[in-house]
N, CA and C atoms of all chains as a GROMACS GRO file, in nm:
protein
  615
    1MET      N    1  29.230  20.942   8.638
    1MET     CA    2  29.258  20.850   8.503
    1MET      C    3  29.246  20.728   8.508
    2SER      N    4  29.143  20.687   8.419
    2SER     CA    5  29.145  20.545   8.387
    2SER      C    6  29.287  20.522   8.375
    3THR      N    7  29.293  20.556   8.205
    3THR     CA    8  29.438  20.544   8.119
    3THR      C    9  29.567  20.518   8.225
    4GLN      N   10  29.562  20.571   8.320
    4GLN     CA   11  29.697  20.626   8.388
    4GLN      C   12  29.757  20.496   8.461
    5PRO      N   13  29.884  20.426   8.436
    5PRO     CA   14  29.937  20.360   8.522
    5PRO      C   15  29.942  20.392   8.697
    6LYS      N   16  29.940  20.353   8.787
    6LYS     CA   17  29.934  20.371   8.906
    6LYS      C   18  30.047  20.393   8.976
    7GLY      N   19  30.071  20.491   9.003
    7GLY     CA   20  30.190  20.550   9.048
    7GLY      C   21  30.252  20.674   8.944
    8CYS      N   22  30.208  20.683   8.812
    8CYS     CA   23  30.244  20.708   8.735
    8CYS      C   24  30.168  20.883   8.793
    9LEU      N   25  30.274  20.980   8.691
    9LEU     CA   26  30.254  21.159   8.786
    9LEU      C   27  30.166  21.175   8.633
   10THR      N   28  30.140  21.284   8.712
   10THR     CA   29  30.001  21.390   8.546
   10THR      C   30  30.094  21.484   8.496
   11CYS      N   31  30.101  21.579   8.402
   11CYS     CA   32  30.195  21.599   8.326
   11CYS      C   33  30.037  21.727   8.325
   12PRO      N   34  30.083  21.879   8.376
   12PRO     CA   35  29.980  21.958   8.355
   12PRO      C   36  29.964  21.991   8.201
   13SER      N   37  30.024  21.975   8.098
   13SER     CA   38  30.059  22.046   7.984
   13SER      C   39  30.034  21.890   7.900
   14ALA      N   40  29.970  21.809   7.870
   14ALA     CA   41  29.953  21.737   7.817
   14ALA      C   42  29.880  21.753   7.633
   15PRO      N   43  29.954  21.656   7.603
   15PRO     CA   44  29.897  21.754   7.415
   15PRO      C   45  29.707  21.646   7.417
   16PRO      N   46  29.684  21.762   7.324
   16PRO     CA   47  29.530  21.701   7.369
   16PRO      C   48  29.516  21.591   7.242
   17GLU      N   49  29.502  21.490   7.367
   17GLU     CA   50  29.441  21.334   7.305
   17GLU      C   51  29.330  21.256   7.362
   18ALA      N   52  29.279  21.178   7.339
   18ALA     CA   53  29.250  21.077   7.368
   18ALA      C   54  29.348  21.004   7.471
   19GLY      N   55  29.253  20.989   7.572
   19GLY     CA   56  29.342  20.978   7.771
   19GLY      C   57  29.361  21.050   7.804
   20SER      N   58  29.363  21.226   7.755
   20SER     CA   59  29.323  21.275   7.824
   20SER      C   60  29.244  21.389   7.891
   21VAL      N   61  29.254  21.448   7.990
   21VAL     CA   62  29.144  21.569   8.046
   21VAL      C   63  29.172  21.716   8.033
   22LEU      N   64  29.036  21.757   7.998
   22LEU     CA   65  29.036  21.905   8.036
   22LEU      C   66  29.069  21.948   8.180
   23LEU      N   67  29.175  21.991   8.126
   23LEU     CA   68  29.227  22.058   8.274
   23LEU      C   69  29.133  22.192   8.293
   24GLY      N   70  29.135  22.288   8.223
   24GLY     CA   71  29.137  22.403   8.206
   24GLY      C   72  29.110  22.501   8.051
   25ILE      N   73  29.096  22.600   8.071
   25ILE     CA   74  29.075  22.716   7.963
   25ILE      C   75  29.149  22.843   7.981
   26VAL      N   76  29.274  22.839   7.893
   26VAL     CA   77  29.300  23.028   7.867
   26VAL      C   78  29.235  23.134   7.878
   27ALA      N   79  29.196  23.232   7.991
   27ALA     CA   80  29.107  23.299   8.019
   27ALA      C   81  29.204  23.412   7.959
   28ALA      N   82  29.299  23.449   7.924
   28ALA     CA   83  29.423  23.565   7.942
   28ALA      C   84  29.531  23.490   7.941
   29PRO      N   85  29.690  23.545   7.927
   29PRO     CA   86  29.802  23.500   7.919
   29PRO      C   87  29.781  23.518   8.052
   30GLY      N   88  29.844  23.410   8.117
   30GLY     CA   89  29.867  23.392   8.348
   30GLY      C   90  29.745  23.418   8.319
   31GLN      N   91  29.645  23.357   8.305
   31GLN     CA   92  29.512  23.356   8.348
   31GLN      C   93  29.457  23.187   8.325
   32ILE      N   94  29.472  23.101   8.388
   32ILE     CA   95  29.358  22.947   8.345
   32ILE      C   96  29.210  22.953   8.462
   33VAL      N   97  29.137  22.904   8.401
   33VAL     CA   98  28.985  22.848   8.474
   33VAL      C   99  28.984  22.773   8.490
   34TYR      N  100  29.054  22.701   8.558
   34TYR     CA  101  29.031  22.554   8.590
   34TYR      C  102  28.884  22.494   8.596
   35ILE      N  103  28.863  22.327   8.583
   35ILE     CA  104  28.792  22.266   8.537
   35ILE      C  105  28.809  22.209   8.640
   36THR      N  106  28.674  22.160   8.719
   36THR     CA  107  28.621  22.025   8.862
   36THR      C  108  28.497  21.978   8.830
   37PRO      N  109  28.463  21.873   8.798
   37PRO     CA  110  28.523  21.778   8.782
   37PRO      C  111  28.640  21.746   8.578
   38ASN      N  112  28.770  21.696   8.537
   38ASN     CA  113  28.782  21.748   8.404
   38ASN      C  114  28.725  21.663   8.289
   39PRO      N  115  28.685  21.694   8.211
   39PRO     CA  116  28.557  21.645   8.148
   39PRO      C  117  28.677  21.566   8.037
   40PRO      N  118  28.679  21.471   8.018
   40PRO     CA  119  28.738  21.349   7.932
   40PRO      C  120  28.767  21.383   7.754
   41VAL      N  121  28.897  21.343   7.725
   41VAL     CA  122  28.940  21.402   7.626
   41VAL      C  123  28.911  21.293   7.489
   42THR      N  124  28.773  21.322   7.390
   42THR     CA  125  28.774  21.182   7.294
   42THR      C  126  28.750  21.312   7.168
   43GLN      N  127  28.747  21.203   7.093
   43GLN     CA  128  28.804  21.309   6.948
   43GLN      C  129  28.650  21.359   6.906
   44GLU      N  130  28.554  21.318   6.978
   44GLU     CA  131  28.388  21.421   6.902
   44GLU      C  132  28.463  21.537   6.979
   45LEU      N  133  28.482  21.574   7.118
   45LEU     CA  134  28.519  21.653   7.231
   45LEU      C  135  28.584  21.764   7.087
   46LEU      N  136  28.761  21.732   7.062
   46LEU     CA  137  28.747  21.796   7.007
   46LEU      C  138  28.796  21.822   6.874
   47ASP      N  139  28.730  21.736   6.808
   47ASP     CA  140  28.614  21.794   6.716
   47ASP      C  141  28.575  21.941   6.657
   48THR      N  142  28.492  21.916   6.817
   48THR     CA  143  28.319  21.992   6.882
   48THR      C  144  28.404  22.158   6.868
   49PHE      N  145  28.587  22.138   6.951
   49PHE     CA  146  28.648  22.273   6.948
   49PHE      C  147  28.720  22.325   6.809
   50GLU      N  148  28.709  22.208   6.751
   50GLU     CA  149  28.786  22.274   6.597
   50GLU      C  150  28.692  22.319   6.536
   51GLN      N  151  28.536  22.296   6.536
   51GLN     CA  152  28.449  22.328   6.488
   51GLN      C  153  28.357  22.509   6.512
   52ASN      N  154  28.420  22.498   6.626
   52ASN     CA  155  28.347  22.629   6.689
   52ASN      C  156  28.500  22.724   6.670
   53GLY      N  157  28.620  22.665   6.566
   53GLY     CA  158  28.716  22.805   6.603
   53GLY      C  159  28.795  22.836   6.768
   54ILE      N  160  28.803  22.730   6.823
   54ILE     CA  161  28.869  22.675   6.913
   54ILE      C  162  29.023  22.632   6.928
   55PRO      N  163  29.133  22.742   6.932
   55PRO     CA  164  29.276  22.685   6.927
   55PRO      C  165  29.308  22.537   7.078
   56PRO      N  166  29.244  22.474   7.032
   56PRO     CA  167  29.269  22.402   7.144
   56PRO      C  168  29.433  22.350   7.248
   57GLU      N  169  29.511  22.401   7.174
   57GLU     CA  170  29.703  22.362   7.258
   57GLU      C  171  29.686  22.555   7.290
   58ASN      N  172  29.650  22.676   7.232
   58ASN     CA  173  29.658  22.786   7.289
   58ASN      C  174  29.523  22.804   7.362
   59ARG      N  175  29.392  22.797   7.428
   59ARG     CA  176  29.274  22.827   7.470
   59ARG      C  177  29.271  22.753   7.610
   60LEU      N  178  29.336  22.626   7.568
   60LEU     CA  179  29.241  22.568   7.656
   60LEU      C  180  29.397  22.476   7.700
   61ARG      N  181  29.397  22.365   7.826
   61ARG     CA  182  29.496  22.345   7.882
   61ARG      C  183  29.453  22.170   7.940
   62PHE      N  184  29.508  22.094   7.912
   62PHE     CA  185  29.496  21.896   7.888
   62PHE      C  186  29.604  21.845   8.023
   63ALA      N  187  29.543  21.738   8.035
   63ALA     CA  188  29.661  21.719   8.126
   63ALA      C  189  29.655  21.524   8.117
   64GLY      N  190  29.736  21.505   8.155
   64GLY     CA  191  29.786  21.308   8.091
   64GLY      C  192  29.847  21.290   8.200
   65PRO      N  193  29.906  21.148   8.071
   65PRO     CA  194  29.991  21.069   8.224
   65PRO      C  195  30.138  21.146   8.215
   66CYS      N  196  30.216  21.185   8.262
   66CYS     CA  197  30.339  21.164   8.250
   66CYS      C  198  30.406  21.100   8.157
   67MET      N  199  30.494  21.111   8.058
   67MET     CA  200  30.518  21.072   7.967
   67MET      C  201  30.717  21.029   8.015
   68GLU      N  202  30.758  21.148   8.106
   68GLU     CA  203  30.907  21.086   8.151
   68GLU      C  204  31.004  21.125   8.015
   69HIS      N  205  31.093  21.025   8.008
   69HIS     CA  206  31.177  21.049   7.916
   69HIS      C  207  31.113  21.089   7.761
   70LYS      N  208  30.993  21.030   7.732
   70LYS     CA  209  30.936  21.050   7.606
   70LYS      C  210  30.891  21.151   7.527
   71CYS      N  211  30.928  21.252   7.663
   71CYS     CA  212  30.921  21.402   7.612
   71CYS      C  213  30.991  21.454   7.646
   72MET      N  214  31.005  21.576   7.535
   72MET     CA  215  31.086  21.687   7.490
   72MET      C  216  31.082  21.769   7.633
   73GLN      N  217  31.075  21.786   7.728
   73GLN     CA  218  31.088  21.899   7.787
   73GLN      C  219  31.136  21.788   7.903
   74TRP      N  220  31.140  21.678   7.902
   74TRP     CA  221  31.241  21.544   8.038
   74TRP      C  222  31.427  21.636   8.054
   75ALA      N  223  31.442  21.574   8.164
   75ALA     CA  224  31.593  21.669   8.165
   75ALA      C  225  31.603  21.591   8.311
   76GLY      N  226  31.672  21.474   8.248
   76GLY     CA  227  31.742  21.378   8.324
   76GLY      C  228  31.642  21.298   8.431
   77THR      N  229  31.555  21.301   8.557
   77THR     CA  230  31.492  21.225   8.627
   77THR      C  231  31.387  21.332   8.638
   78ARG      N  232  31.336  21.443   8.574
   78ARG     CA  233  31.242  21.490   8.624
   78ARG      C  234  31.166  21.636   8.519
   79CYS      N  235  31.063  21.721   8.546
   79CYS     CA  236  31.082  21.814   8.404
   79CYS      C  237  31.167  21.946   8.378
   80GLY      N  238  31.215  21.939   8.284
   80GLY     CA  239  31.273  22.077   8.248
   80GLY      C  240  31.146  22.249   8.250
   81LEU      N  241  31.035  22.168   8.224
   81LEU     CA  242  30.964  22.262   8.187
   81LEU      C  243  30.956  22.377   8.269
   82ILE      N  244  30.899  22.277   8.374
   82ILE     CA  245  30.842  22.330   8.508
   82ILE      C  246  30.969  22.408   8.561
   83ASP      N  247  31.055  22.384   8.636
   83ASP     CA  248  31.228  22.428   8.637
   83ASP      C  249  31.252  22.532   8.574
   84ARG      N  250  31.218  22.572   8.418
   84ARG     CA  251  31.216  22.664   8.345
   84ARG      C  252  31.152  22.773   8.391
   85VAL      N  253  31.066  22.778   8.381
   85VAL     CA  254  30.915  22.858   8.455
   85VAL      C  255  30.921  22.870   8.610
   86VAL      N  256  30.961  22.807   8.718
   86VAL     CA  257  31.002  22.829   8.828
   86VAL      C  258  31.149  22.920   8.817
   87ASP      N  259  31.225  22.912   8.765
   87ASP     CA  260  31.328  22.986   8.757
   87ASP      C  261  31.339  23.098   8.722
   88HIS      N  262  31.232  23.146   8.573
   88HIS     CA  263  31.170  23.230   8.530
   88HIS      C  264  31.102  23.332   8.643
   89PHE      N  265  31.017  23.289   8.732
   89PHE     CA  266  30.911  23.339   8.841
   89PHE      C  267  30.963  23.417   8.930
   90GLY      N  268  31.051  23.327   9.010
   90GLY     CA  269  31.110  23.258   9.139
   90GLY      C  270  30.972  23.234   9.186
   91GLU      N  271  31.011  23.183   9.380
   91GLU     CA  272  30.940  23.122   9.437
   91GLU      C  273  30.805  23.246   9.422
   92ARG      N  274  30.706  23.165   9.443
   92ARG     CA  275  30.569  23.232   9.510
   92ARG      C  276  30.501  23.135   9.540
   93ASP      N  277  30.535  23.075   9.673
   93ASP     CA  278  30.443  22.996   9.757
   93ASP      C  279  30.335  23.034   9.813
   94ASP      N  280  30.373  23.189   9.823
   94ASP     CA  281  30.190  23.242   9.902
   94ASP      C  282  30.099  23.264   9.833
   95ALA      N  283  30.127  23.253   9.683
   95ALA     CA  284  29.926  23.262   9.572
   95ALA      C  285  29.849  23.159   9.639
   96GLU      N  286  29.708  23.185   9.658
   96GLU     CA  287  29.630  23.102   9.721
   96GLU      C  288  29.572  22.993   9.567
   97LEU      N  289  29.598  22.879   9.580
   97LEU     CA  290  29.582  22.806   9.550
   97LEU      C  291  29.454  22.736   9.476
   98PRO      N  292  29.486  22.710   9.345
   98PRO     CA  293  29.364  22.724   9.221
   98PRO      C  294  29.258  22.554   9.304
   99LYS      N  295  29.096  22.590   9.292
   99LYS     CA  296  29.102  22.405   9.266
   99LYS      C  297  29.120  22.310   9.201
  100CYS      N  298  29.240  22.245   9.162
  100CYS     CA  299  29.298  22.174   9.051
  100CYS      C  300  29.283  22.083   9.131
  101ARG      N  301  29.190  21.996   9.023
  101ARG     CA  302  29.220  21.800   9.063
  101ARG      C  303  29.304  21.723   9.055
  102ILE      N  304  29.420  21.789   8.979
  102ILE     CA  305  29.490  21.673   8.954
  102ILE      C  306  29.635  21.689   9.042
  103ARG      N  307  29.587  21.801   9.146
  103ARG     CA  308  29.719  21.844   9.215
  103ARG      C  309  29.774  21.720   9.282
  104ASN      N  310  29.694  21.606   9.361
  104ASN     CA  311  29.766  21.518   9.445
  104ASN      C  312  29.873  21.356   9.357
  105THR      N  313  29.834  21.443   9.200
  105THR     CA  314  29.909  21.324   9.125
  105THR      C  315  30.019  21.386   9.032
  106CYS      N  316  30.015  21.566   9.039
  106CYS     CA  317  30.098  21.619   8.921
  106CYS      C  318  30.274  21.670   8.941
  107ARG      N  319  30.299  21.673   8.845
  107ARG     CA  320  30.401  21.629   8.796
  107ARG      C  321  30.511  21.718   8.859
  108TRP      N  322  30.418  21.873   8.855
  108TRP     CA  323  30.443  21.992   8.862
  108TRP      C  324  30.445  22.044   9.042
  109PHE      N  325  30.313  22.010   9.074
  109PHE     CA  326  30.376  21.972   9.215
  109PHE      C  327  30.457  21.890   9.280
  110ALA      N  328  30.457  21.781   9.281
  110ALA     CA  329  30.511  21.689   9.299
  110ALA      C  330  30.724  21.756   9.318
  111GLN      N  331  30.769  21.882   9.140
  111GLN     CA  332  30.846  21.862   9.205
  111GLN      C  333  30.875  22.072   9.245
  112HIS      N  334  30.781  22.132   9.275
  112HIS     CA  335  30.760  22.282   9.305
  112HIS      C  336  30.685  22.311   9.414
  113GLY      N  337  30.625  22.228   9.482
  113GLY     CA  338  30.519  22.241   9.544
  113GLY      C  339  30.409  22.358   9.490
  114ARG      N  340  30.373  22.437   9.598
  114ARG     CA  341  30.232  22.586   9.576
  114ARG      C  342  30.357  22.674   9.500
  115THR      N  343  30.504  22.673   9.424
  115THR     CA  344  30.523  22.777   9.363
  115THR      C  345  30.498  22.720   9.222
  116ALA      N  346  30.511  22.604   9.208
  116ALA     CA  347  30.459  22.493   9.003
  116ALA      C  348  30.270  22.564   9.008
  117CYS      N  349  30.247  22.567   9.140
  117CYS     CA  350  30.071  22.602   9.102
  117CYS      C  351  30.058  22.724   9.097
  118ALA      N  352  30.133  22.783   9.162
  118ALA     CA  353  30.155  22.978   9.074
  118ALA      C  354  30.212  23.023   8.966
  119SER      N  355  30.268  22.902   8.918
  119SER     CA  356  30.306  22.952   8.800
  119SER      C  357  30.260  22.886   8.680
  120CYS      N  358  30.215  22.788   8.717
  120CYS     CA  359  30.078  22.668   8.596
  120CYS      C  360  30.054  22.737   8.491
  121PRO      N  361  30.000  22.917   8.573
  121PRO     CA  362  29.852  22.941   8.459
  121PRO      C  363  29.980  23.007   8.323
  122GLU      N  364  30.116  23.024   8.329
  122GLU     CA  365  30.157  23.088   8.248
  122GLU      C  366  30.207  23.000   8.153
  123VAL      N  367  30.130  22.862   8.140
  123VAL     CA  368  30.230  22.775   8.067
  123VAL      C  369  30.100  22.749   7.939
  124VAL      N  370  30.134  22.768   7.796
  124VAL     CA  371  30.027  22.738   7.694
  124VAL      C  372  30.097  22.624   7.590
  125ARG      N  373  30.053  22.554   7.539
  125ARG     CA  374  30.144  22.457   7.500
  125ARG      C  375  30.179  22.536   7.292
  126LYS      N  376  30.109  22.607   7.296
  126LYS     CA  377  30.132  22.661   7.120
  126LYS      C  378  30.065  22.865   7.187
  127PRO      N  379  30.211  22.920   7.136
  127PRO     CA  380  30.141  23.072   7.127
  127PRO      C  381  30.074  23.096   7.002
  128ALA      N  382  30.044  23.197   6.985
  128ALA     CA  383  29.958  23.283   6.894
  128ALA      C  384  30.020  23.232   6.753
  129GLU      N  385  30.169  23.251   6.748
  129GLU     CA  386  30.276  23.241   6.616
  129GLU      C  387  30.306  23.114   6.611
  130ALA      N  388  30.289  23.078   6.663
  130ALA     CA  389  30.290  22.861   6.590
  130ALA      C  390  30.175  22.822   6.528
  131TRP      N  391  30.023  22.926   6.484
  131TRP     CA  392  29.970  22.868   6.398
  131TRP      C  393  29.923  22.853   6.286
  132MET      N  394  29.049  23.363   9.604
  132MET     CA  395  29.016  23.291   9.457
  132MET      C  396  28.876  23.282   9.432
  133ALA      N  397  28.778  23.342   9.352
  133ALA     CA  398  28.680  23.310   9.305
  133ALA      C  399  28.651  23.198   9.273
  134ASP      N  400  28.554  23.081   9.343
  134ASP     CA  401  28.480  22.992   9.320
  134ASP      C  402  28.410  22.986   9.204
  135HIS      N  403  28.293  22.921   9.160
  135HIS     CA  404  28.156  22.896   9.123
  135HIS      C  405  28.150  22.765   9.052
  136LYS      N  406  28.001  22.721   9.156
  136LYS     CA  407  27.995  22.577   9.154
  136LYS      C  408  27.844  22.545   9.067
  137PHE      N  409  27.873  22.498   8.970
  137PHE     CA  410  27.714  22.475   8.896
  137PHE      C  411  27.701  22.280   8.923
  138GLU      N  412  27.567  22.229   8.982
  138GLU     CA  413  27.591  22.087   8.970
  138GLU      C  414  27.507  22.073   8.892
  139PHE      N  415  27.444  21.933   8.839
  139PHE     CA  416  27.343  21.881   8.742
  139PHE      C  417  27.376  21.740   8.755
  140THR      N  418  27.215  21.688   8.824
  140THR     CA  419  27.247  21.484   8.828
  140THR      C  420  27.091  21.498   8.731
  141LEU      N  421  27.129  21.394   8.653
  141LEU     CA  422  27.027  21.366   8.591
  141LEU      C  423  26.988  21.224   8.630
  142SER      N  424  26.827  21.208   8.637
  142SER     CA  425  26.784  21.110   8.746
  142SER      C  426  26.688  21.035   8.654
  143GLY      N  427  26.669  20.898   8.655
  143GLY     CA  428  26.546  20.833   8.585
  143GLY      C  429  26.586  20.773   8.453
  144VAL      N  430  26.705  20.822   8.388
  144VAL     CA  431  26.764  20.740   8.269
  144VAL      C  432  26.871  20.674   8.262
  145HIS      N  433  26.890  20.551   8.209
  145HIS     CA  434  27.001  20.524   8.150
  145HIS      C  435  27.089  20.586   8.075
  146LEU      N  436  27.191  20.636   8.098
  146LEU     CA  437  27.294  20.735   7.986
  146LEU      C  438  27.382  20.617   7.934
  147SER      N  439  27.407  20.604   7.800
  147SER     CA  440  27.522  20.491   7.755
  147SER      C  441  27.640  20.573   7.759
  148GLU      N  442  27.752  20.546   7.753
  148GLU     CA  443  27.874  20.593   7.823
  148GLU      C  444  27.900  20.742   7.644
  149ALA      N  445  27.849  20.690   7.510
  149ALA     CA  446  27.822  20.785   7.442
  149ALA      C  447  27.780  20.942   7.460
  150GLN      N  448  27.592  20.874   7.578
  150GLN     CA  449  27.550  20.972   7.572
  150GLN      C  450  27.656  21.055   7.695
  151LYS      N  451  27.706  21.017   7.709
  151LYS     CA  452  27.755  21.117   7.837
  151LYS      C  453  27.879  21.186   7.850
  152SER      N  454  27.982  21.107   7.747
  152SER     CA  455  28.039  21.188   7.661
  152SER      C  456  28.062  21.251   7.506
  153GLN      N  457  27.934  21.248   7.466
  153GLN     CA  458  27.815  21.404   7.440
  153GLN      C  459  27.814  21.502   7.580
  154ILE      N  460  27.743  21.462   7.623
  154ILE     CA  461  27.715  21.606   7.763
  154ILE      C  462  27.853  21.634   7.784
  155ALA      N  463  27.970  21.531   7.896
  155ALA     CA  464  28.083  21.606   7.922
  155ALA      C  465  28.106  21.723   7.806
  156SER      N  466  28.115  21.662   7.623
  156SER     CA  467  28.179  21.758   7.544
  156SER      C  468  28.060  21.881   7.544
  157GLU      N  469  27.917  21.903   7.594
  157GLU     CA  470  27.872  21.998   7.565
  157GLU      C  471  27.882  22.089   7.589
  158ILE      N  472  27.930  22.020   7.718
  158ILE     CA  473  27.906  22.159   7.866
  158ILE      C  474  28.068  22.201   7.826
  159ALA      N  475  28.187  22.082   7.799
  159ALA     CA  476  28.305  22.167   7.792
  159ALA      C  477  28.275  22.306   7.718
  160LEU      N  478  28.269  22.255   7.600
  160LEU     CA  479  28.267  22.378   7.526
  160LEU      C  480  28.205  22.452   7.542
  161VAL      N  481  28.013  22.474   7.559
  161VAL     CA  482  27.949  22.576   7.656
  161VAL      C  483  28.070  22.633   7.717
  162VAL      N  484  28.095  22.584   7.861
  162VAL     CA  485  28.218  22.665   7.981
  162VAL      C  486  28.276  22.744   7.906
  163THR      N  487  28.414  22.681   7.752
  163THR     CA  488  28.476  22.750   7.668
  163THR      C  489  28.509  22.852   7.629
  164ARG      N  490  28.350  22.872   7.542
  164ARG     CA  491  28.284  22.975   7.529
  164ARG      C  492  28.237  23.084   7.592
  165ALA      N  493  28.163  23.033   7.699
  165ALA     CA  494  28.124  23.159   7.810
  165ALA      C  495  28.315  23.214   7.870
  166VAL      N  496  28.382  23.186   7.839
  166VAL     CA  497  28.482  23.235   7.933
  166VAL      C  498  28.564  23.291   7.784
  167THR      N  499  28.572  23.272   7.677
  167THR     CA  500  28.700  23.221   7.589
  167THR      C  501  28.614  23.390   7.488
  168GLY      N  502  28.455  23.416   7.525
  168GLY     CA  503  28.388  23.456   7.353
  168GLY      C  504  28.388  23.312   7.305
  169ASN      N  505  28.278  23.408   7.184
  169ASN     CA  506  28.227  23.334   7.090
  169ASN      C  507  28.315  23.286   6.954
  170SER      N  508  28.452  23.404   6.969
  170SER     CA  509  28.552  23.343   6.881
  170SER      C  510  28.650  23.392   6.925
  171PRO      N  511  28.690  23.314   6.949
  171PRO     CA  512  28.828  23.352   7.084
  171PRO      C  513  28.982  23.299   6.942
  172GLN      N  514  29.063  23.409   7.014
  172GLN     CA  515  29.149  23.428   6.885
  172GLN      C  516  29.276  23.367   6.958
  173ALA      N  517  29.379  23.298   6.923
  173ALA     CA  518  29.495  23.257   6.938
  173ALA      C  519  29.580  23.341   7.043
  174LEU      N  520  29.642  23.380   7.158
  174LEU     CA  521  29.701  23.413   7.240
  174LEU      C  522  29.831  23.415   7.222
  175SER      N  523  29.932  23.511   7.225
  175SER     CA  524  30.024  23.551   7.261
  175SER      C  525  30.089  23.636   7.380
  176THR      N  526  30.204  23.629   7.428
  176THR     CA  527  30.288  23.740   7.489
  176THR      C  528  30.423  23.706   7.478
  177PRO      N  529  30.488  23.793   7.455
  177PRO     CA  530  30.638  23.793   7.381
  177PRO      C  531  30.722  23.707   7.504
  178MET      N  532  30.663  23.693   7.612
  178MET     CA  533  30.719  23.651   7.776
  178MET      C  534  30.683  23.477   7.755
  179TRP      N  535  30.621  23.397   7.671
  179TRP     CA  536  30.605  23.287   7.603
  179TRP      C  537  30.727  23.235   7.558
  180SER      N  538  30.777  23.366   7.411
  180SER     CA  539  30.838  23.274   7.319
  180SER      C  540  31.002  23.303   7.380
  181LYS      N  541  31.016  23.425   7.453
  181LYS     CA  542  31.135  23.401   7.542
  181LYS      C  543  31.116  23.324   7.636
  182VAL      N  544  31.123  23.277   7.699
  182VAL     CA  545  31.120  23.127   7.828
  182VAL      C  546  31.070  22.984   7.726
  183ASN      N  547  31.056  22.986   7.685
  183ASN     CA  548  30.947  22.914   7.572
  183ASN      C  549  30.918  22.740   7.627
  184ILE      N  550  30.853  22.816   7.704
  184ILE     CA  551  30.738  22.734   7.733
  184ILE      C  552  30.581  22.645   7.745
  185HIS      N  553  30.655  22.623   7.614
  185HIS     CA  554  30.528  22.568   7.587
  185HIS      C  555  30.533  22.379   7.588
  186GLY      N  556  30.379  22.345   7.680
  186GLY     CA  557  30.414  22.229   7.719
  186GLY      C  558  30.414  22.099   7.683
  187GLY      N  559  30.481  22.049   7.694
  187GLY     CA  560  30.470  21.895   7.686
  187GLY      C  561  30.473  21.858   7.569
  188LYS      N  562  30.581  21.860   7.473
  188LYS     CA  563  30.596  21.728   7.348
  188LYS      C  564  30.648  21.626   7.326
  189MET      N  565  30.575  21.568   7.259
  189MET     CA  566  30.593  21.437   7.233
  189MET      C  567  30.774  21.357   7.136
  190ILE      N  568  30.845  21.371   7.188
  190ILE     CA  569  30.957  21.292   7.081
  190ILE      C  570  30.905  21.189   6.986
  191PRO      N  571  30.890  21.165   6.841
  191PRO     CA  572  30.829  21.107   6.768
  191PRO      C  573  30.931  20.942   6.782
  192GLU      N  574  30.845  20.820   6.804
  192GLU     CA  575  30.876  20.708   6.803
  192GLU      C  576  30.937  20.715   6.751
  193ALA      N  577  30.998  20.750   6.595
  193ALA     CA  578  31.087  20.676   6.544
  193ALA      C  579  31.162  20.719   6.586
  194LEU      N  580  31.235  20.864   6.622
  194LEU     CA  581  31.383  20.869   6.687
  194LEU      C  582  31.362  20.822   6.847
  195LEU      N  583  31.297  20.842   6.874
  195LEU     CA  584  31.344  20.737   7.075
  195LEU      C  585  31.375  20.538   6.992
  196ALA      N  586  31.319  20.500   6.892
  196ALA     CA  587  31.309  20.386   6.855
  196ALA      C  588  31.539  20.383   6.786
  197ALA      N  589  31.543  20.491   6.698
  197ALA     CA  590  31.630  20.526   6.686
  197ALA      C  591  31.766  20.560   6.749
  198GLU      N  592  31.720  20.640   6.929
  198GLU     CA  593  31.793  20.657   7.031
  198GLU      C  594  31.793  20.567   7.030
  199ALA      N  595  31.743  20.444   7.087
  199ALA     CA  596  31.700  20.362   7.178
  199ALA      C  597  31.806  20.234   7.108
  200GLY      N  598  31.762  20.231   6.918
  200GLY     CA  599  31.928  20.144   6.848
  200GLY      C  600  32.014  20.158   6.891
  201ALA      N  601  32.091  20.312   6.895
  201ALA     CA  602  32.196  20.391   6.938
  201ALA      C  603  32.247  20.298   7.017
  202ALA      N  604  32.180  20.344   7.130
  202ALA     CA  605  32.217  20.335   7.275
  202ALA      C  606  32.245  20.103   7.282
  203THR      N  607  32.193  20.072   7.237
  203THR     CA  608  32.218  19.912   7.225
  203THR      C  609  32.365  19.854   7.133
  204LYS      N  610  32.394  19.945   7.090
  204LYS     CA  611  32.530  19.937   6.979
  204LYS      C  612  32.599  19.951   7.044
  205THR      N  613  32.658  20.054   7.127
  205THR     CA  614  32.757  20.096   7.223
  205THR      C  615  32.780  20.009   7.356
   0.00000   0.00000   0.00000
């Protein structure tokens, strides 16, 4: 990611905004189709999704720099969101890993390893009732 | 896990950044529509609300500034 400072970790559930990349598509609850390489997010891309009736924060997942304390999910020194998700689903480190382009810098993978990858598809930014 | 690779190379032309961005956008849209259908509906499951796993919400800048101000006063 060109706008990401060196050493900064990547949030796999970032807002859809310029500077982010398209991580994947939510095919169904708990199922993400990961895209490699990740298309960069531009206003044109977001406009295209809107014009085609695709709710980006529900049917798409974006990745961007982890904002740490600027994010409501930040819990002291770590991402509280993936901690809650892993607490809910438990350790699932035997799952086959998808081909995910951001794993090397992923905040969630850094905290929970393969268990984070197994739980990652369960997350959306907005459920239907939030639209 | 099923993987599918589609590879395209455009040769013989110098594309501008705008053209490359447009191509990436169109490909992303086509892939999205192929996966979600032509009229994708917003999805929900009871679990999403139960666990509150709605990803990365940014704290408004004004609130951050107010908190920083309060911290320096104490």
